[in-house]
N, C-alpha and C positions, 0 to 999 in steps of 0.2 A: 497400547497407546500408539497413535500415529505420529506423534510430535507435530501436530497440526491443529489449526484453529477448530477443526471439526471434532476434536476431543471434547469440546464444549457441546453438550447435547442440544439439539435443535438447530445446529448450523450446518448448512450445505454450501458448497462452492462449485461454480461452473465457469468455464472459460469459453471465449470465442477467440480464435487466433488467425490473423491474416499475415502469413509469412511473406507474401508478395508485397503488400503495402506496408509491412513492418509496423502493424498496429494491432490492437485487440482490446478486449474488455474482460473483466472478471466480476461476477455477481456473487455476493455473499447473501444467501437467503436465510431468513429467520421467519418463516411463514406463520408460525404461531404467535408472532408479535414479540417484540423485545423493547425494553426501555433503552433509550440511546442518549449518548452525550458526544461532545466533540471538543477538541482543542486545536486551534488554528494558530500556528506560529509563523507561517509563511506570509510573505507580502506579495506573492505572485500567484495566489490561489485562483482557481476557477471551479465553482461549485453550483449545486442545484439542491434546493429544498433543505439546506442545512439549517435554516431558521427553525425547522420543526424540532431540532435537538436542544433548543433553548429551554431551560427549566421552566420558564414562564409561559411557554407555548402551550396551547390547549391540547395538542396532539400528545398522547401518552406513550405511543408505541411506534416503532418502525417495522417494516416487513422485509426489507432488503437494503443493501448498500451496494452501490455500483462504483467500481474503479474502471475508468475508460481512457483510452488513448484518443488522439485526434485533437488535442487541445480543446478550446471552448466549443469547437464544432462537434465534439463527441458528446456533449451534454444532452443533445436531443435523443440520443440512444436510450436514455432512461425510460422513454415511452414503451419500449419493448418489455422491460421488466414490469411496468405497470399493467400492460396488457396481459402478461402471463399470470400475474397475481389476481387481476380483476376477473379473469376467466374462472378462477378457482374460488371466487367470492371471498378473497382475502383483502383486508384493508381496514381503515378507520371508519367506524360505523356512523353514517349520517341518516337522516330521515328518508333519503331516497336511494342511496347506494353505499357501497363500501369503497373507500378511496385508498388505494395502496400508498404508503409513505415510503419513498425511496430516495434517501439522500445520495448524492453522487459527487464525485470529484474527478478531475482529469489530470493526466500528465501530458507534457509537450513532447511528443515522440515523432514529430514530422520532419526531423532533420536527417534521418537515415535513409529514407526511401521516397515514396510518393507523398508529397506534402498535401495532396488532395485526398488521400486515403483516410477514412475515419469510420469507426464502428457505427452501425445503424441500429434502428429499433429491431430489425429482423435478426441482427447479430446478437443483441442482448437477450432476445427471446430464445434463441438457440442456446445461449449460455445457461439460461434458466433450465431449459430442458435437459441439459447435460449435467446439471448440478448433482453432486454426490459428496459423500464423506471422504472419498479418495480423489485426489486431483494432483496434477503435475505442478512442479515448480520450475523456475528458470525463465526461459524466453517463451512464455506462453501468456495468453490472456493480456491483461494490462501491462505485463512485463515484456511483451514481444519486442517493442521498439525502444525499450528503456536503455539509457546509457549513464555512465558516471564519470567523474573527473574531467570537467569541461572548462578548466581555467583557460586553456589555450584553444578552445573550440572543439568541435566534434572530431577533427582529424587526429587529435592526440588523446581522445577519450578511450574508455573501455566499455564493455557491455555490462549493462545492468540487468535486472530481472525481477521476478516475483517469488517471494518465499514465505514460509509459514513455520510456526513453532508453537509449542505449548508447555505448560507446567501443570502437572496434576498431583495433588497432595493425597496422602493416605486418608485424610479426612473426607475426601470426595470433592474438595474445591478444585475447580479446573479454570485455568486462564490460558487463552490462546491468542495468537497474533497472526496477521497476514499483512504483507507490505509489497507495494510496487515501487521499485527503487530506481529513480531517474534523477539522481542527485547532481548538483553542481560540484559537490565536494568528493573527497576520496572515501574509500571504505576500509575500515580497520577490523581486524579480528577481535571480537569482544573479549576473548580470553587473554590475548597477549598484547593487544594494542598495535600489532604490526600491520602496516599497510598491505592490502592484498589486491586492491584495484583502485584506479583513479587516473589522474593526469600523467601521461607519459612524457618523456623528455624530448621526443620527436615524433613525427607522423609514423615512422617505422621503428620507433624506439621500444625497448623492452625494459627500461628502467623507469621507476615511478618518481614523480616530483611530489614533494609534500606540499599540497595546495595551501594549507593553513600557514605553513612556515614561509612560503613564498609571499603570500599576501601580507604577512606580518612585517615584511621588509619594506612594504609600501613602494615597490619599484615596478610593479606589474599592473598594466591596465587589463581588466577583464575583457576577454574576447567577445563574449555574447551574453546577453542577459535574458531573463524572463522565460527560459527554456528548461526549467528544472523543477522537480517536485519529488518528494516521497509521500505517497498516500498510504496510510496504514489504518488498520482496525484491530482493536483488542476486544475480546469477548470473554465473558465469564458466566458461570452458573450461580454466582453469588447474587442474592437479591439486593439490588441497589436502586436508588432513585436517580432521576435524570441529573440532579445536582451532584450527587456522588459520582456518577459516571463521568461528568465533566472533569471532576478532580482526578479520577482514575486515568482519563485520557492525558491529562497534564502530567501526571506522574510517569505514565508510560513513555512520554516523550523523552524522558531521561535515557531510555534505552536507545532511541534514535541518535541522541547526542554522543553516546558511547561509540557508535559505529561509523556515523557519517561525520567527516571532518573537512571543512567546517560545516556545522549544521545551521539551518535557518539563516542562510545568507539573504541578502536583499534580493537575490534572483531566484530563490526557492519558493514554492507554493505549498510547503509542508502542512499536512492535515492528518490528525489522528482522531478517528472515530472510536467510540466504545459502545458495547452492547451488554445488557444483562438479560440472560436467557433462562434463569432458573430461580430457585428459592432457597439455595444453600446460605446459611448464616455465616457472614464473614466480616471482618474489619476492612474498611475501605483502604487503609494503608497497606494491609497485606495484599489485597488485590492489586493495588498500584505498583508495589514493588515487584510482584510476580509478572505483571504486565510489562514492565520495563525490561525484565529479563527475557521474556518471550519475544518482545519486539526486537531487541538487539539481535537475537539469534535468527529471527525470521529475515531481517534485512541481510545479514551475513549469508545465510543459506540461499537466498534468492540470487545474490550476485555470484556466489560460487557455482550455482547450478546453471548459470547462463550459457547460452549457445551464441558464439560470435557470428554465425551465419555468413562467414567470409567477409564481414564488414568491419568488425572491431575485435581486438583480442579480448580474451576472458581472463578472469582471475586464475583459472587453472592452466591457461596457456603460459602465464608468467610464473606461477607458483603451483606446480602440480601437487604439492603436499597439502594444499588448501582443501582439496576434495576429500581428504582423509580425516578432516576434523569433525 
């Protein structure tokens, strides 16, 4: 097993990374079609075609999910995924053509480098071409320009990233997660609860401030708003309906809350997508519990694998032992 979302059969992942512009995109392909769901807890979300995941929507399957940087400007890049799928005759069948269904969500990553840089349709097409069962974690794809711990702004933040994890049972049930971590809050080790990345005590500081604890004292004014998001996706080979998948996404969100502190602030655009790519029989609650576990580890792994690119310190810069977990 890869400890990756691609341990769920039918899933492939591809990145496009722009290290100069400090942005990128990640495409999660499910070309054979997958039932989808979503849970939106953020109040600063920016999305595309998420309405297709409503259980009452006529569309029954999605064919890819896009995580992209560039804030709302990056949403146009979904056209490249649609072109890639359309060329392969993949999509929702209509009388005239097949229309690919590609829900997308963005992170706000335009504070580290060129604020005009954004992924394009050509970039997402390239990400589709690069899609594989094996892919990198850390400062790649949608995690390239991600940061965490922004209570006092980007100067006292740390590097975020993109991570993945999975749980596979002897029964054959597989549940995987992938997340682009660009949170307002801090990041905790899901095993110990220890802070490993987040707001630092000064622009050149190496000590962490507990963001949730500081906010609870009601003495701090937040430096910047609307610049934060965790985009996540959980997938399983369990056969689930769209309504059940929305419940799974909601349960998976508990994993986000274990690791991101505080989670779902008024400044975060947190979104959790969910996909069913198989026909294994399983209880929705079992899938939801495993999804929360996988998502917590995916978020942690993405931040620990991050590369500071000489812009921000990383979790392993401050806590070298974090890389051994």
